[in-house]
C-alpha positions in Angstrom: 123.1 80.5 95.9 125.6 82.9 94.4 128.4 81.4 92.3 130.8 84.3 92.5 131.9 86.7 95.3 130.4 89.7 93.5 127.1 87.9 93.1 127.2 87.1 96.8 127.8 90.7 97.7 124.9 91.8 95.4 122.6 89.4 97.2 123.7 90.8 100.6 123.1 94.3 99.4 119.7 93.4 98.0 118.6 91.9 101.3 119.6 95.1 103.2 118.0 97.4 100.7 114.8 95.4 100.6 114.4 95.9 104.3 115.0 99.6 104.0 112.6 100.0 101.1 109.9 97.9 102.9 110.3 100.1 105.9 109.8 103.2 103.8 106.8 101.8 101.9 105.2 100.7 105.2 105.7 104.2 106.7 104.0 105.8 103.7 101.0 103.5 103.8 100.6 104.0 107.6 100.8 107.8 107.2 98.2 107.8 104.4 95.9 105.6 106.5 96.2 108.0 109.5 95.4 110.9 107.3 92.3 109.2 105.9 91.1 108.3 109.4 91.6 111.9 110.6 89.7 113.2 107.6 86.9 110.8 108.3 86.7 111.9 111.9 86.1 115.4 110.7 88.6 117.0 113.1 90.4 119.6 111.0 93.3 120.1 113.5 94.1 116.4 113.7 93.8 116.1 109.9 96.1 119.0 109.3 98.8 117.5 111.6 98.5 114.1 110.0 98.6 115.6 106.6 101.9 117.5 107.4 103.5 114.3 108.6 102.3 112.4 105.6 103.6 115.0 103.1 107.0 114.8 104.9 107.0 111.1 104.6 106.1 111.2 101.0 108.8 113.7 100.2 111.4 111.5 101.9 110.2 108.5 100.0 110.6 110.4 96.7 114.0 111.7 97.8 115.4 108.2 98.4 113.9 106.9 95.2 111.3 104.6 96.8 108.4 106.3 95.2 107.8 108.1 91.9 107.4 111.8 92.3 104.1 111.9 90.4 102.6 109.3 92.7 103.6 111.3 95.7 102.3 114.5 94.2 99.0 112.8 93.4 98.7 111.7 97.1 99.5 115.2 98.3 96.9 116.7 96.0 94.2 114.4 97.2 95.1 115.1 100.8 95.1 118.9 100.3 91.8 118.8 98.4 90.2 116.7 101.2 91.5 119.2 103.8 89.9 122.1 101.9 86.7 120.2 101.6 86.6 119.5 105.3 85.6 123.1 106.1 
């Protein structure tokens, strides 16, 4: 329990931001999972659409500071190489 009003406010802000950050991380994980499944199925069209959504989600996570840009770039590189190899 917070002892000062400012500590109580920080606790409230942390709770709110934790929910937002968790939502972003979950979205990224779900998008990566859908891309991997689409790549496994071997359907290039579905994989391309899933990859575009995933890249967008990764970029948004980086923009809001929820993910490091190098991590997002690594995921994007793996996805694009997998798409090229799908031919």
